[in-house]
C-alpha positions as CSV (number, residue, x, y, z in Angstrom):
1,M,-29.6,22.6,24.5
2,S,-28.6,19.2,23.2
3,A,-28.7,20.5,19.6
4,Q,-26.2,23.3,20.7
5,I,-23.9,20.7,22.3
6,G,-24.1,18.5,19.2
7,T,-23.2,21.5,17.0
8,R,-20.2,22.4,19.2
9,E,-19.0,18.8,19.1
10,K,-19.1,18.8,15.3
11,L,-17.3,22.1,15.2
12,I,-14.5,20.6,17.3
13,R,-14.6,17.1,15.8
14,W,-14.4,17.8,12.1
15,P,-11.4,20.2,12.2
16,L,-9.5,17.7,14.3
17,M,-10.4,14.8,12.0
18,L,-9.3,16.9,8.9
19,L,-6.1,17.8,10.7
20,A,-5.4,14.1,11.5
21,V,-6.1,13.1,7.9
22,A,-3.8,15.9,6.5
23,T,-1.1,14.8,9.0
24,V,-1.2,11.2,7.8
25,L,-1.9,11.6,4.1
26,G,0.0,14.9,3.5
27,P,3.5,13.4,3.4
28,L,2.4,10.5,1.3
29,L,0.7,12.8,-1.3
30,W,3.8,14.9,-1.3
31,Q,6.0,11.8,-1.9
32,V,3.8,10.7,-4.8
33,G,3.8,14.2,-6.3
34,T,7.6,14.4,-6.1
35,A,8.0,10.9,-7.7
36,L,5.9,12.0,-10.7
37,K,7.7,15.3,-11.3
38,S,9.7,15.6,-14.5
39,A,13.4,16.7,-14.6
40,G,12.6,20.3,-15.1
41,E,10.4,20.7,-12.0
42,S,11.7,21.6,-8.6
43,A,11.5,18.8,-6.1
44,V,12.7,20.8,-3.1
45,G,12.1,24.2,-1.6
46,F,9.2,25.7,0.3
47,P,6.3,25.9,-0.3
48,G,6.9,24.0,-3.5
49,T,4.2,22.4,-5.6
50,L,2.2,19.3,-4.7
51,L,1.0,18.4,-8.2
52,P,3.5,17.8,-10.9
53,Q,3.1,20.0,-14.0
54,H,4.4,17.3,-16.4
55,P,3.8,13.9,-14.8
56,T,6.2,11.2,-15.8
57,L,7.2,7.7,-14.7
58,D,10.8,8.1,-15.7
59,N,11.9,8.3,-12.0
60,F,10.5,4.9,-11.4
61,A,12.3,3.5,-14.4
62,T,15.5,5.1,-13.2
63,A,15.1,3.6,-9.7
64,F,14.7,0.1,-11.2
65,T,17.7,0.5,-13.6
66,E,20.3,2.1,-11.3
67,I,20.0,-0.4,-8.5
68,P,18.7,-4.0,-8.4
69,L,15.4,-2.8,-6.8
70,V,13.5,-6.0,-7.8
71,R,16.1,-8.2,-6.0
72,Y,16.0,-6.0,-3.0
73,V,12.2,-6.1,-2.8
74,L,12.3,-9.9,-3.2
75,N,14.8,-10.2,-0.4
76,S,12.6,-8.1,1.8
77,V,9.6,-10.2,0.9
78,A,11.4,-13.4,1.8
79,I,12.7,-11.9,5.1
80,S,9.3,-10.5,6.0
81,A,7.5,-13.8,5.1
82,M,9.8,-15.8,7.3
83,G,9.6,-13.2,10.1
84,M,5.8,-13.2,9.9
85,T,5.7,-17.0,10.1
86,T,8.1,-17.3,13.0
87,N,6.4,-14.5,14.9
88,L,3.0,-16.0,14.3
89,V,3.9,-19.5,15.4
90,L,6.1,-18.7,18.4
91,A,3.9,-15.9,19.7
92,T,0.8,-18.1,19.4
93,L,2.5,-21.0,21.2
94,T,4.0,-18.8,23.9
95,G,0.8,-16.8,24.4
96,Y,-1.2,-20.0,24.7
97,A,1.2,-21.4,27.3
98,L,1.1,-18.2,29.4
99,A,-2.7,-18.0,29.2
100,R,-3.9,-21.6,29.4
101,I,-1.2,-23.8,30.9
102,A,-0.5,-23.7,34.6
103,F,3.2,-24.2,35.4
104,R,5.5,-23.2,38.2
105,G,7.0,-19.7,37.7
106,R,4.5,-18.6,35.1
107,S,3.9,-15.2,36.7
108,L,7.6,-14.6,37.0
109,Y,8.2,-15.6,33.4
110,T,5.5,-13.2,32.3
111,M,7.0,-10.3,34.3
112,L,10.4,-11.0,32.8
113,L,9.0,-10.9,29.3
114,L,7.4,-7.6,30.0
115,A,10.6,-6.3,31.4
116,T,12.6,-7.2,28.2
117,A,10.0,-5.3,26.1
118,V,11.4,-2.0,27.3
119,L,14.9,-2.8,26.1
120,P,15.8,-1.5,22.6
121,F,17.4,-4.0,20.2
122,E,20.6,-1.9,20.1
123,V,21.3,-2.9,23.7
124,I,21.9,-6.5,22.7
125,L,23.1,-5.8,19.2
126,V,26.8,-6.8,19.8
127,S,26.0,-10.0,21.7
128,T,23.4,-11.0,19.1
129,M,26.0,-10.4,16.3
130,L,28.5,-12.6,18.1
131,V,26.0,-15.4,18.7
132,T,24.8,-15.2,15.0
133,R,28.4,-15.4,13.8
134,D,29.2,-18.4,16.0
135,L,26.1,-20.2,14.6
136,G,27.5,-19.6,11.1
137,L,24.6,-17.4,10.0
138,N,26.5,-14.4,9.1
139,D,25.6,-12.9,5.7
140,T,22.4,-15.1,5.4
141,L,18.8,-14.2,5.3
142,L,18.1,-16.7,8.1
143,G,20.6,-14.8,10.2
144,V,18.5,-11.6,9.6
145,V,15.3,-13.3,10.7
146,L,16.2,-15.5,13.7
147,P,17.4,-12.9,16.2
148,Q,14.1,-11.1,16.0
149,A,11.9,-14.1,15.2
150,V,9.2,-13.2,17.8
151,S,8.2,-9.9,19.4
152,I,7.1,-9.4,23.0
153,V,4.1,-7.4,21.7
154,A,2.9,-10.3,19.6
155,I,3.2,-12.7,22.6
156,F,1.0,-10.6,24.8
157,V,-1.5,-9.9,22.0
158,M,-2.0,-13.7,21.8
159,R,-1.9,-14.2,25.6
160,Q,-4.7,-11.7,26.0
161,A,-6.7,-13.3,23.1
162,F,-6.5,-16.8,24.7
163,L,-7.4,-15.4,28.2
164,R,-10.6,-14.0,26.7
165,I,-11.8,-17.5,25.7
166,P,-14.2,-19.0,28.4
167,D,-12.9,-21.9,30.3
168,E,-16.2,-23.7,29.7
169,L,-15.4,-24.0,26.0
170,A,-12.2,-25.9,26.5
171,E,-13.9,-28.0,29.2
172,A,-16.8,-29.0,26.9
173,A,-14.3,-30.0,24.2
174,A,-12.4,-32.1,26.7
175,I,-15.6,-33.8,27.9
176,D,-16.3,-34.7,24.3
177,G,-13.0,-36.6,24.1
178,A,-10.8,-33.9,22.6
179,G,-7.1,-34.1,23.6
180,P,-4.9,-31.1,24.5
181,F,-3.7,-30.6,20.9
182,Q,-7.3,-31.0,19.5
183,V,-8.6,-28.4,21.9
184,F,-5.8,-26.1,20.9
185,W,-6.2,-26.6,17.1
186,H,-10.0,-27.0,16.8
187,V,-11.3,-24.8,19.6
188,M,-8.7,-22.2,20.6
189,L,-7.2,-21.2,17.3
190,P,-10.5,-20.6,15.5
191,S,-11.6,-18.4,18.4
192,V,-8.6,-16.0,18.0
193,R,-8.4,-15.6,14.2
194,G,-8.7,-11.8,14.5
195,S,-5.7,-11.7,16.8
196,L,-3.8,-14.0,14.6
197,A,-4.3,-11.6,11.7
198,V,-3.1,-8.7,13.9
199,V,0.1,-10.6,14.8
200,A,0.7,-11.6,11.2
201,V,0.5,-8.0,10.0
202,L,2.6,-6.7,12.9
203,G,5.2,-9.4,12.2
204,F,5.4,-8.6,8.5
205,L,5.6,-4.9,9.0
206,D,8.3,-5.3,11.8
207,S,10.4,-7.5,9.6
208,W,9.9,-5.2,6.6
209,D,11.1,-2.1,8.5
210,H,14.4,-3.6,9.8
211,F,17.4,-1.6,8.8
212,I,20.2,-1.6,11.4
213,W,20.4,-5.4,11.9
214,P,20.5,-6.4,8.2
215,L,23.1,-3.6,7.6
216,V,25.2,-5.1,10.4
217,I,24.9,-8.9,9.6
218,L,24.9,-8.8,5.8
219,S,28.0,-8.1,3.8
220,D,26.9,-9.2,0.4
221,P,24.9,-6.3,-1.3
222,S,22.9,-8.8,-3.4
223,K,21.2,-10.0,-0.1
224,Y,20.3,-6.6,1.2
225,P,16.6,-5.9,2.0
226,V,15.0,-3.0,0.2
227,N,15.4,-0.6,3.1
228,V,19.1,-1.0,3.0
229,G,19.5,-1.3,-0.7
230,V,17.6,1.9,-1.4
231,Q,20.3,3.8,0.5
232,Y,22.5,3.5,-2.6
233,L,20.1,5.9,-4.3
234,S,20.9,8.5,-1.6
235,G,24.5,8.4,-2.6
236,T,24.0,8.1,-6.4
237,F,21.2,10.6,-6.7
238,S,21.8,12.8,-3.6
239,A,20.5,15.8,-5.5
240,D,17.5,14.1,-7.2
241,Q,14.7,13.5,-4.7
242,R,12.4,12.4,-7.5
243,V,14.2,9.0,-7.9
244,I,14.4,8.5,-4.1
245,S,10.7,9.3,-3.7
246,A,9.9,6.8,-6.5
247,A,11.9,4.1,-4.8
248,A,10.2,4.9,-1.5
249,I,6.8,4.4,-3.0
250,V,7.8,1.0,-4.4
251,V,9.0,0.1,-0.9
252,M,5.6,0.9,0.6
253,I,3.6,-1.3,-1.8
254,P,4.1,-4.8,-0.3
255,P,3.2,-4.0,3.3
256,L,0.2,-2.1,2.1
257,L,-0.9,-5.1,0.1
258,V,-0.5,-7.4,3.2
259,Y,-2.5,-4.9,5.3
260,F,-5.4,-4.7,2.8
261,L,-5.5,-8.5,2.3
262,L,-5.9,-9.0,6.1
263,Q,-7.8,-5.8,6.8
264,K,-11.1,-7.4,7.8
265,Q,-9.4,-9.8,10.2
266,V,-7.2,-7.1,11.7
267,F,-10.2,-4.9,12.5
268,K,-12.0,-8.0,13.9
269,G,-9.1,-8.7,16.2
270,L,-8.9,-5.1,17.3
271,A,-12.6,-5.0,18.0
272,E,-12.4,-8.2,20.0
273,G,-9.8,-6.7,22.2
274,A,-11.8,-3.5,22.7
275,L,-15.0,-5.3,23.5
276,K,-13.7,-8.1,25.7
277,G,-10.4,-6.7,27.1
């Protein structure tokens, strides 16, 4: 009986897994195949062909020569690095305060933060633009980063991570003579390294994906992040999806590198949340 149940589970599980993999990897493989197609091959139409008949890298060369793609990528790297740093620092400090420091109104403040999480950024777009302009940060990379310097999700990831640390650990460090900062730096932070990696990756990806806000606040095209700059290809090569696909693949490389570099710590942080949450 158990063998029959196991066979049924496999018959259901494997098709679902294959469907999930195809759903995730299918568009990516199609994008790569389109980027490698030569000028004589069709890049549109259904069903089309996944594998290029005459693979070429000319589309990547065109993407780099027709727009300053390297500059756009560097702008995005700078914006994402700053966004990741501010998100990591502010989310860690705020999460620690909400989890480990008792102060009046902590529960109310936590509920207010949760309430703001449901508001889309577009709701405060105009007011944010006015404040940024008054601070003299229009058309600057810092002006792109500061309004979204920390995310509510990151704050609550760190809050939950600090809540999972036993109180006895901090008390033992305090008995040994450690001050509040030493407890935070030498006891608390090493205990939440996995969650720190999760917040770092989320911060980088969130900053990398920004489109509307940089488009609103930046007027100098040389300062555009890559997501905004690549839109020039849509106008210049509206009929050539090969070049657009090549540029899109270049856009994906930096966040993938960040993810793979922090992959172990990310999975560790997710496992910690699943086991202790």
